[in-house]
N, C-alpha and C positions, 0 to 999 in steps of 0.2 A: 623703787621710791625713788623720785628726780631728788636731787641734788638741791643744796640752800642756795646754790648762785641762779638754778635754770629757777626756782621760783623766785627769786627775788625778778631776775627778766621777764618771764612772763605779768606776775604783778605790777610792774614798772610798766609792759605793752598797754597791759588792760586799763590801767591809770591814766592817760594815754589817753586809750579812746575817751574812756568816760570824760575827758575834758572833752571832750570836739562832741560828741555824740548832746554834753547835756548843754556848749555853746549853741547848738541846733535847735535843742527845745528854746533852748530863750528866745533863737532869733525867729520861732514859728507859733512862740506866741506872740511876741508883736506884731506880724503881720497877722495871726488871726482876730488879733483885738481891730485892724485897720481894714479886712474883708468878712469880717463876718458885720460888724457895725455895717459897712457896705449892703451887706444881703440881705438883713435886715429892710435899712428904710425901700427895695425895689420892692420885695415881696409884696407886702402888698397891691401895690400897684398892679403886680404881673398877675398875684390871684382873681384878684376884681376883670384884668385885661383877660386872662379864663374863663367865668363864668358869666361876664359879659357874650361874647365870641359864641360861644354855645351856647346861651340860650335864647340870641337873636339867632342860629342856624338852628334848632327847630322849632323860630313859629317864622320859617320862613319857606317849611314847604315844600313841594318840590321846582326844586330850580336843576336846569343844565346848565350846569358850570364844571369845567374846569376841576377847578380845587376841589369837587364835590362828589366826584365820582373815578371809580380806580381806572388809571390805566391799560392803556393791552401788553404792554411790557411787562418784563415777566422781573426784568431786573429794578433793584429797593436799594434805596441807597439812603447810609446810615451815616450820621456826623456822632464822632466820637469822641470825648473830652475824658483828656486825659491828664497830664502832669508831664511838663520837662524832666524830670527828674525822680529818681525814686527813692528809696529811704521814705516811706510814705507808710511804712506796713501793708494794709491788701487791697489799697487806693484801685489805684492802676489793674490788679491784678482782680478787683472784683466787675469793673466797667466790661471791661475784657472778656467774663464769664458771662455779663447779660449776651451778649452776643453768641461768642461760641454756643451755649448752653436754649441759644434759642432755636426755632424751627426754621428758621433764615437760614437757606440753602449758600454758601459762602461761592459758589458759583453766580448766585445771580445778587454777591451783593457790590455797591460803588462807593468806598467810602472816602468819605470829608474827617482826615483826623484831625484833633485839637490838640496839640502832648506830642513831644517825641515819644512817649517812651511807646502810646496803642497804636503810634505809626510802625516805631519800630520790629513790636508784638504781632502784630498782623501781617505784616514783609514777609518774617521771619515765616510762616504758617500756611503762604501761599497766596494767599486775599489779594484781591485788588485794591491799592490806595487812589481813585483815582486823584484828588489832592487833599495839601498837608498845610494846615496854618496852625503851625504848632510856636511861632510869637503871638500871637493872638493871646494866649493865657496868661499870657503874663503880667499882663494888665488889658486886660476887654476892657471893651467900649462898644456902643450899640455899632456905633458905621459898620465895627469890624461885622458881631451879629450882619448886619442890613447886606454884609459885602459877599459871606458865609450862602445867606437865603438867597440873596438873585443868584448865583451860581446854580443851587440847585435848583430850585424856581424853574429858570429855563428849562432845565435839560426835564422836570415835571412836566411845564406848560406843551414843548414840545415832543414831548409821545416817550424820549429815552427811555422815562425811569419810570414806573408805577406806580411805588408808595417812597414817601421819606420817613425813616427814624431816627432819631434821639436819643441817645444812649449816656448820662450822666449821671451824680452823684448827688443825693437831692441833700441839701445841708438843713437838718432835722432842731441840732446845739449841738456843741462844744465834742459830746464826748460822737453822739450818734449822724453815722450818715448816711443814706440808704439811696443803691445802687437803682437805676431806675432806668427800663426802655420804654419812651413815649411812640406812639406814634400820632406825627404829625400832618400828613394827607394822604390822600386824601380824610376829609375832616368827618370823624367821628362824633355823632350827641349821644351823652347818655338816654339810656330809655327813662330814665324818671325825669329830663329836665323837656322828652317829645310825651308825658305825661303831662307835664306842666301846661306842655303846650295847647295841646288835643281841648282842655277848660279854657280856654285864653280868644282872643283875634288870631290874627296872621299879621307880618311883619309884613312892615311895609315902603321898597326903597324909593329913598331921592337923590337921585337920579333912577335910572334903572337901576336894577340888583343885578343885572351880572355887571354894570359898570364898577357900581355898589363894592361887589367884591373883590371887583383888581385891586379896590385899594385897600380893603378892610384887613384881605386874608392873609399876605405879605406882610405887612404891618402887625398881623397877630403873629404870624411865627416866627418873625425877625424880634418881639419884645418878647415872644418862650421861651429861644433860644437867648438871648444876653438875660432876659435873670437863670437861665441856668449856667450862661459860664460864670456870671458873678459865685451862683452858690457852689459851682466844679470848683476854685479858686481856694472859697471859704470852707469846704470838707477835705480839700488837696491841705489848707494849714493844721485845719485838727488833725487833721488825718495822721500827718508827720511831729509835729507837738506830741499827741501819744504816743508813738513811735517810739523819737527820742527820749520821753519818761522813761517809759518801758528796761531800752538797751540802756539808761544810765542806769534804775534801778538794779539789772541784771549786773554790770559790771560792780555793782560798789558789793551787790552777794560775791562774786566769784573773789574780789579781794581780799574780802572779810574770813573766805573758806582760801585759799592762801596764804592769808596769817596766821592764820592759825597751821598750817604746814605746816611754814614757816618759824615758826616757836617752836613749834614740836621735835622739826628736826637738827635744829638748833641745840631744845635742851638733848636728844639723844647723842650727839655733837658733841656736848660740854662733859654729858656723863661717861660718857667714853674716856674721855682724854682723863676728866677725872680718877677713871678707873685704872687707865692706864699708868697716870702718878704714883696711885697707889701699890699697883703689884710692883712697879720697879723698885720703890724705897723697900718696898719687903721684899725685892730678890734682893738688895745691897746688906742687909741685915745679914 
């Protein structure tokens, strides 16, 4: 059995850790309120953007455009959104599992990482990180999303990569965060949209359809990426708040158990001392 000194030292150490986790929970809570509000404000726009563009493409008929057909290259670009810091529960692991657990071959992937945790994870496992944008995740801006998309779309248009994917965490609410792997290019239209389009007229473009799509698709992809960046930041803070809250609660449970052990050890020590005093007094008599 541990001595009272050991129990007291361990209890003090856990109490110090509890203060840190509680402070981190409070900081994450404040950050979550800001990022959650930003995600909720931007979500209607990006949902409408997605619905509008997919509906438009469904009504476009057969268009010979690089953004609407697979490229011959076997290489696939994946934009991975993780965090720069840990202590966020399974937030980062859930995103990386989307890629390691998918049918995508590691040898075919060119990773564009946004977040140090994702970059370090994949580099350690031999994946090729084409470019890193970890600083973007601290405070994502639309210009950041545009820069990343221009880099990736340039390689797609030149035929260096054949498909583009996005791995991020969808912010559903404060406690529910869903990891998603989306295929950005070539653009795929749902069967429901195609059936709805069959009953209507085809889309007319002004100017030419190729020129219009050259403008629309990059803006569409950039908007999707920016929406994912905003939701990823909100999800990160939500996951960290939950993780720190759980750690604080676990620390309190350990402190309570150690306090009980300390009191039992102290009571046993006092009982032993009383027994020795009584035994000594009886021996003198």
